[in-house]
C-alpha positions as CSV (number, residue, x, y, z in Angstrom):
1,M,-53.8,-100.9,-8.7
2,A,-53.6,-98.7,-6.3
3,T,-52.0,-95.2,-5.9
4,E,-51.5,-94.4,-2.8
5,A,-48.6,-92.1,-1.9
6,M,-46.3,-92.2,1.4
7,E,-45.4,-88.6,2.3
8,I,-42.0,-89.1,4.4
9,T,-40.4,-85.9,6.3
10,T,-37.8,-86.9,8.5
11,F,-36.0,-83.7,11.1
12,Y,-34.7,-83.3,14.2
13,L,-36.4,-80.8,16.7
14,I,-34.5,-77.1,17.7
15,D,-32.9,-77.1,21.1
16,G,-35.3,-77.6,24.1
17,V,-38.3,-78.1,22.0
18,T,-39.9,-81.6,23.2
19,M,-41.6,-84.4,21.2
20,K,-44.9,-83.0,23.2
21,D,-44.2,-79.2,22.2
22,F,-44.1,-80.2,19.2
23,I,-47.2,-82.1,18.7
24,A,-49.2,-79.4,20.6
25,A,-47.9,-77.0,17.4
26,N,-49.2,-79.3,15.3
27,A,-52.8,-78.4,15.9
28,D,-53.6,-76.2,13.3
29,V,-51.5,-78.4,10.8
30,D,-53.6,-81.5,12.0
31,E,-57.4,-80.1,11.6
32,W,-55.5,-78.4,8.1
33,L,-54.5,-81.7,6.7
34,Q,-57.9,-83.2,7.8
35,R,-59.6,-81.5,5.5
36,Q,-57.0,-82.0,2.9
37,T,-58.3,-83.4,-0.6
38,G,-56.9,-87.2,-0.3
39,F,-55.8,-87.1,3.4
40,I,-55.2,-90.6,4.7
41,L,-53.4,-91.0,7.9
42,R,-50.9,-89.5,10.0
43,R,-47.9,-91.2,11.9
44,M,-45.5,-89.3,13.3
45,C,-42.3,-90.8,15.9
46,Q,-38.9,-90.1,17.3
47,G,-36.4,-92.0,17.6
48,T,-33.9,-92.6,20.3
49,D,-31.4,-90.0,18.9
50,G,-34.2,-87.5,18.8
51,L,-34.9,-87.8,14.8
52,V,-38.4,-87.3,14.3
53,T,-40.1,-89.2,11.1
54,D,-43.7,-87.8,10.0
55,M,-45.5,-89.9,7.3
56,L,-48.7,-89.2,5.8
57,L,-50.8,-91.4,3.4
58,W,-52.5,-89.9,0.3
59,Q,-54.5,-91.1,-1.9
60,S,-52.0,-89.9,-5.1
61,A,-48.7,-88.4,-4.8
62,K,-50.5,-85.1,-6.3
63,D,-52.5,-84.9,-3.3
64,G,-49.6,-84.6,-1.5
65,E,-47.4,-82.6,-3.0
66,R,-50.8,-79.9,-3.2
67,A,-50.8,-80.2,0.8
68,A,-46.9,-79.8,1.0
69,R,-47.4,-76.8,-1.2
70,G,-50.1,-75.4,0.8
71,V,-47.9,-76.5,4.6
72,V,-45.8,-73.4,3.8
73,T,-47.7,-71.3,2.1
74,E,-51.2,-71.1,3.9
75,L,-49.5,-72.3,7.3
76,A,-47.1,-70.2,6.7
77,G,-47.7,-68.5,10.4
78,S,-48.2,-71.8,12.2
79,P,-45.9,-72.6,15.4
80,V,-44.8,-75.8,13.9
81,H,-42.4,-74.8,11.8
82,A,-40.5,-73.0,14.5
83,A,-40.1,-76.4,16.5
84,I,-38.1,-77.6,13.3
85,D,-34.6,-77.0,12.6
86,Q,-35.0,-76.6,9.2
87,A,-31.7,-77.5,8.1
88,T,-32.0,-80.8,8.6
89,V,-35.4,-81.6,7.0
90,N,-35.7,-84.5,4.6
91,W,-38.8,-84.8,2.5
92,S,-40.1,-87.5,-0.3
93,V,-43.6,-88.0,-1.0
94,N,-44.0,-91.4,-3.3
95,T,-45.9,-93.7,-4.4
96,C,-46.9,-96.6,-2.7
97,R,-45.7,-100.0,-4.7
98,H,-46.9,-102.4,-2.4
99,R,-49.6,-102.5,-0.1
100,L,-50.5,-104.6,3.1
101,P,-53.9,-104.4,4.3
102,L,-54.7,-103.9,8.3
103,S,-55.8,-106.8,9.8
104,A,-59.1,-106.4,11.4
């Protein structure tokens, strides 16, 4: 049985910050994530209304929760935090209950 977990965070960027700016501000976060135990992948999307969805796949919910704590402690000085309208953040990590493998 798969124990993977999906971390999904949605939020809006502060006024004047573009998605391109936000991706650049994530350089240190991306590098840090790749070193974290259980990290599988990350995807970021932005809707036409500006809502950003940041999705991370982890080997377990425990891995995702541990990393989320690290983002706010170990990476407290990252420029990514200043780009996000913190009042709009909605975050969750949930164990995956169904999985369809990637096709070749």
